[in-house]
C-alpha positions as CSV (number, residue, x, y, z in Angstrom):
1,M,5.8,-29.5,-8.0
2,Q,5.9,-25.7,-8.4
3,F,4.7,-25.9,-12.0
4,L,2.0,-28.5,-11.1
5,I,0.6,-26.1,-8.4
6,F,0.7,-23.2,-10.8
7,A,-0.9,-25.2,-13.6
8,I,-3.8,-26.3,-11.4
9,T,-4.5,-23.0,-9.6
10,Y,-3.7,-20.2,-12.0
11,P,-6.2,-21.1,-14.7
12,I,-8.9,-20.9,-12.0
13,I,-7.7,-17.5,-10.8
14,L,-7.4,-16.2,-14.3
15,L,-10.9,-17.4,-15.2
16,L,-12.3,-15.7,-12.0
17,S,-10.6,-12.5,-13.0
18,F,-12.5,-12.3,-16.3
19,L,-15.8,-12.3,-14.5
20,P,-17.8,-9.0,-14.3
21,M,-17.2,-7.1,-11.1
22,R,-20.8,-7.5,-10.0
23,I,-20.3,-11.3,-10.1
24,L,-17.0,-11.1,-8.3
25,Y,-18.5,-9.0,-5.5
26,L,-21.1,-11.7,-5.0
27,F,-18.2,-14.1,-4.5
28,S,-16.7,-11.5,-2.1
29,D,-19.9,-11.5,-0.1
30,F,-19.6,-15.3,0.2
31,L,-16.0,-15.1,1.3
32,Y,-16.9,-12.5,3.9
33,F,-19.4,-14.8,5.4
34,I,-16.8,-17.6,5.6
35,F,-13.9,-15.5,6.9
36,F,-16.0,-13.5,9.4
37,H,-18.8,-15.8,10.6
38,V,-17.3,-19.3,10.0
39,I,-13.5,-19.3,10.3
40,G,-13.2,-16.0,12.2
41,Y,-10.0,-15.2,10.4
42,R,-7.9,-12.7,12.5
43,K,-11.1,-11.3,14.1
44,K,-9.3,-11.1,17.4
45,V,-6.3,-9.3,15.8
46,V,-8.5,-6.8,14.0
47,L,-10.5,-6.0,17.1
48,E,-7.4,-5.6,19.3
49,N,-5.9,-3.3,16.8
50,L,-9.0,-1.2,16.7
51,E,-9.2,-1.0,20.5
52,L,-5.6,0.3,20.5
53,A,-6.1,2.8,17.7
54,F,-9.5,4.1,18.9
55,P,-9.6,3.9,22.7
56,E,-12.3,6.6,22.7
57,K,-14.8,4.5,20.8
58,K,-17.3,2.1,22.4
59,I,-17.1,-1.6,21.8
60,N,-20.3,-1.6,19.6
61,E,-18.8,1.0,17.3
62,L,-15.5,-0.9,17.1
63,K,-17.3,-4.1,16.2
64,R,-19.2,-2.3,13.5
65,I,-15.8,-1.1,12.0
66,Q,-14.5,-4.6,12.4
67,K,-17.4,-6.0,10.4
68,D,-17.0,-3.3,7.7
69,F,-13.3,-4.0,7.5
70,F,-13.9,-7.7,6.7
71,K,-16.4,-6.8,4.0
72,H,-13.7,-4.5,2.5
73,F,-10.9,-7.0,3.1
74,T,-12.6,-9.7,1.0
75,D,-13.3,-7.0,-1.7
76,I,-9.6,-6.2,-1.8
77,F,-8.9,-9.9,-2.3
78,I,-11.3,-10.0,-5.2
79,E,-9.9,-6.8,-6.6
80,S,-6.4,-8.3,-6.5
81,I,-7.6,-11.2,-8.5
82,K,-9.3,-8.8,-11.0
83,A,-5.9,-7.1,-11.5
84,F,-4.7,-10.1,-13.4
85,S,-7.0,-9.3,-16.4
86,I,-8.3,-5.8,-15.7
87,T,-8.3,-3.6,-18.8
88,K,-7.0,-0.1,-19.2
89,K,-10.5,1.1,-19.8
90,T,-11.9,-0.5,-16.6
91,I,-9.1,0.7,-14.3
92,L,-9.3,4.2,-15.6
93,K,-13.0,4.2,-14.8
94,R,-12.7,2.7,-11.3
95,Y,-9.4,4.2,-10.1
96,K,-9.3,7.9,-10.6
97,F,-6.6,10.5,-9.9
98,T,-7.6,14.0,-8.7
99,N,-4.3,15.9,-9.3
100,P,-1.8,14.0,-11.4
101,E,-0.5,17.4,-12.6
102,L,1.3,17.7,-9.2
103,I,3.6,14.8,-10.3
104,D,4.1,16.3,-13.8
105,E,5.1,19.6,-12.3
106,L,7.9,17.9,-10.3
107,Y,8.9,16.0,-13.4
108,K,9.2,19.3,-15.3
109,K,11.5,20.6,-12.6
110,G,13.8,17.6,-13.1
111,R,12.9,16.0,-9.8
112,S,12.7,12.3,-8.9
113,I,10.1,11.3,-6.4
114,A,10.0,9.1,-3.3
115,F,6.3,8.1,-3.5
116,V,4.9,7.1,-0.1
117,G,1.6,5.5,0.8
118,A,-0.2,3.2,3.1
119,H,-2.4,0.1,2.9
120,Q,-5.6,2.1,2.8
121,A,-8.6,1.5,0.6
122,N,-7.2,-0.2,-2.5
123,W,-3.4,-0.1,-3.0
124,E,-3.4,-3.0,-5.5
125,W,-4.7,-0.9,-8.4
126,S,-2.0,1.6,-7.9
127,I,-0.4,-0.3,-10.8
128,S,-2.3,2.2,-13.0
129,I,-0.2,5.2,-11.9
130,P,2.0,5.2,-15.0
131,L,-1.2,5.8,-17.1
132,H,-1.6,9.2,-15.5
133,V,1.9,10.7,-15.2
134,K,4.8,11.4,-17.5
135,I,7.6,10.3,-15.2
136,K,8.9,6.7,-15.3
137,C,7.5,4.7,-12.4
138,F,9.4,2.1,-10.4
139,G,8.2,-0.3,-7.7
140,A,9.9,-2.9,-5.5
141,Y,8.6,-6.4,-5.3
142,T,9.3,-9.3,-3.1
143,R,9.9,-12.5,-4.9
144,I,7.3,-15.3,-4.6
145,G,8.5,-18.8,-3.7
146,N,6.8,-20.3,-6.7
147,K,8.8,-19.0,-9.7
148,Y,5.9,-19.4,-12.1
149,Y,3.6,-17.3,-9.9
150,D,6.5,-14.9,-9.4
151,K,6.8,-14.2,-13.1
152,T,3.0,-14.0,-13.6
153,V,2.4,-11.6,-10.7
154,K,5.3,-9.4,-11.8
155,N,3.9,-9.2,-15.3
156,S,0.5,-8.3,-13.9
157,R,1.9,-5.5,-11.8
158,T,4.0,-4.0,-14.6
159,K,1.5,-4.2,-17.5
160,F,0.5,-0.5,-17.3
161,G,4.0,0.7,-17.3
162,F,5.5,0.2,-13.8
163,I,9.1,-1.0,-13.9
164,G,9.9,-3.6,-11.2
165,Y,13.0,-4.3,-9.2
166,K,13.7,-6.6,-6.3
167,T,13.2,-5.1,-2.8
168,S,16.7,-6.2,-1.9
169,E,18.1,-4.2,-4.8
170,T,16.2,-0.9,-4.1
171,I,19.3,1.2,-3.4
172,R,21.3,-0.3,-6.2
173,S,18.4,0.2,-8.7
174,I,17.9,3.8,-7.8
175,S,21.6,4.5,-7.8
176,H,21.8,3.0,-11.3
177,N,19.0,5.3,-12.5
178,F,20.6,8.4,-11.0
179,D,24.0,7.5,-12.6
180,E,22.2,7.2,-15.9
181,G,20.3,10.5,-15.5
182,I,16.9,8.7,-15.4
183,Q,14.2,10.5,-13.5
184,G,11.9,8.2,-11.6
185,L,9.0,7.9,-9.2
186,Y,9.6,5.2,-6.7
187,L,6.6,3.6,-5.0
188,L,7.3,2.9,-1.3
189,L,4.5,1.6,1.0
190,S,5.8,2.6,4.4
191,D,3.2,1.6,7.1
192,Q,4.3,-2.0,7.8
193,S,6.0,-3.0,11.1
194,P,9.8,-3.2,10.6
195,Q,12.0,-5.8,12.1
196,I,13.1,-4.8,15.6
197,H,16.8,-5.2,14.8
198,K,16.4,-2.9,11.8
199,T,14.5,-0.2,13.6
200,H,16.1,3.3,13.8
201,Y,13.0,5.2,15.1
202,W,10.1,4.7,17.4
203,S,7.1,7.0,17.4
204,E,3.4,7.1,18.0
205,F,1.1,5.6,15.3
206,M,-2.6,6.0,16.2
207,G,-1.5,6.8,19.7
208,V,0.6,3.7,20.2
209,K,4.4,3.8,20.4
210,V,5.7,1.4,17.7
211,P,8.8,1.0,15.5
212,I,8.5,3.1,12.3
213,H,9.9,2.5,8.8
214,T,12.2,5.3,7.9
215,G,13.5,3.9,4.6
216,A,11.6,6.3,2.4
217,E,13.0,9.3,4.2
218,L,16.5,7.9,4.1
219,I,16.3,7.2,0.4
220,A,14.8,10.6,-0.3
221,K,17.6,12.4,1.5
222,K,20.3,10.2,0.0
223,F,19.2,10.9,-3.5
224,D,17.6,14.4,-2.9
225,M,14.2,13.3,-4.1
226,A,10.9,15.1,-3.6
227,V,8.6,13.2,-1.2
228,V,5.0,12.8,-2.3
229,N,2.2,11.0,-0.4
230,Y,-0.6,9.3,-2.2
231,S,-3.9,8.8,-0.4
232,V,-6.6,6.5,-1.7
233,K,-10.3,7.1,-0.8
234,K,-13.0,4.6,-1.3
235,V,-15.8,6.4,-3.1
236,K,-18.1,3.4,-3.3
237,R,-17.7,-0.3,-3.8
238,G,-15.2,-0.9,-6.6
239,Y,-14.5,2.8,-7.1
240,F,-11.6,4.8,-5.7
241,E,-10.1,8.2,-5.8
242,V,-6.4,9.0,-5.4
243,T,-5.0,12.3,-4.3
244,F,-1.3,13.4,-4.2
245,E,0.2,15.6,-1.5
246,T,3.7,17.0,-1.5
247,I,5.5,16.5,1.8
248,T,8.6,18.2,0.6
249,E,10.6,19.0,-2.5
250,H,13.8,19.4,-0.5
251,P,14.1,16.5,2.0
252,N,17.6,17.6,3.3
253,D,16.1,20.8,4.7
254,F,14.3,18.6,7.3
255,K,15.7,17.2,10.6
256,D,15.8,13.4,11.0
257,Y,12.4,11.8,11.1
258,E,10.4,15.0,10.5
259,I,9.4,13.7,7.0
260,T,8.5,10.4,8.5
261,D,6.4,12.1,11.1
262,K,4.6,14.1,8.4
263,Y,3.8,10.8,6.6
264,I,2.5,9.3,9.8
265,E,0.3,12.4,10.3
266,I,-1.2,12.1,6.8
267,T,-1.8,8.3,7.2
268,E,-3.6,8.8,10.5
269,R,-5.8,11.5,9.0
270,N,-6.8,9.1,6.2
271,I,-7.5,6.3,8.7
272,H,-9.7,8.5,10.8
273,N,-11.6,9.6,7.7
274,Q,-12.3,6.0,6.6
275,P,-11.4,3.7,9.6
276,A,-12.8,0.5,8.1
277,Y,-10.6,0.6,5.0
278,Y,-7.2,0.4,6.6
279,L,-5.4,-3.0,6.7
280,W,-6.2,-3.9,10.3
281,S,-5.5,-7.6,9.8
282,H,-1.7,-7.0,10.0
283,K,-0.1,-6.9,13.4
284,R,1.0,-3.2,13.2
285,F,1.3,-2.9,17.0
286,K,3.0,-6.2,17.8
287,H,6.1,-4.6,19.2
288,R,4.4,-1.9,21.3
289,N,5.7,-3.5,24.6
290,K,9.3,-3.6,23.4
291,V,10.0,0.2,23.3
292,P,13.7,0.9,24.1
293,K,14.3,3.3,27.0
294,K,15.8,6.0,24.7
295,W,12.4,6.3,22.9
296,V,10.1,6.2,25.9
């Protein structure tokens, strides 16, 4: 059954991915109309998130951001499909890096890097990072139930040089590289909502007290890795600009959660700069009413 589903659907997806971007964005416009005006996919979730994150904004402005978000959301879906066949030439043209030398300088110093980022603008095309830096790049992936799609998606995400490892094997994979003396950049998206029973830290995100992922900080301290944030700015439709920012070269000089707080501060700044381009459809604030007394 898995192969049958893959055999029927993947050729369609691959065929779509070969279409020019201008055609794909027409398809995105159609999907936006269906998602927003017909189905109403997560419209309530998005608006509730915006109301919590921007209590100072009037409802008309929030609804404008909501509408712009859904236009961007369907674009991201289309850009994810394009990633299956996107060429090196195209991704270099559309996904630019302003200061890759920052990474190269850390590499020259012999440092490995905990590379943190958020679901802002376009994170799918970050697969092109290895084209711009000298250090080996590693990224965790969660296995897909369909083994045929799992292999195909993994191949797509590693075609420009990323080396993949299972999310469940993150520590083991990093430990192996350190034992072998292999420097690495480890991509860690850190803005999802963690499971309550795995939460070590609660703090404010966009003014709301929520559980916070601290895995990147813990990994950086365990392996003494520099921590670098990458921020993606949407320049115009289909074009993005990535900027690197060093949070610290020496993580063990920081008290617990100070690095995480700095990451949150950077993420909030980027959201305020381009509020429609954050992933508001995920339930980032779903645990806000479950704050333990010690974190109140």
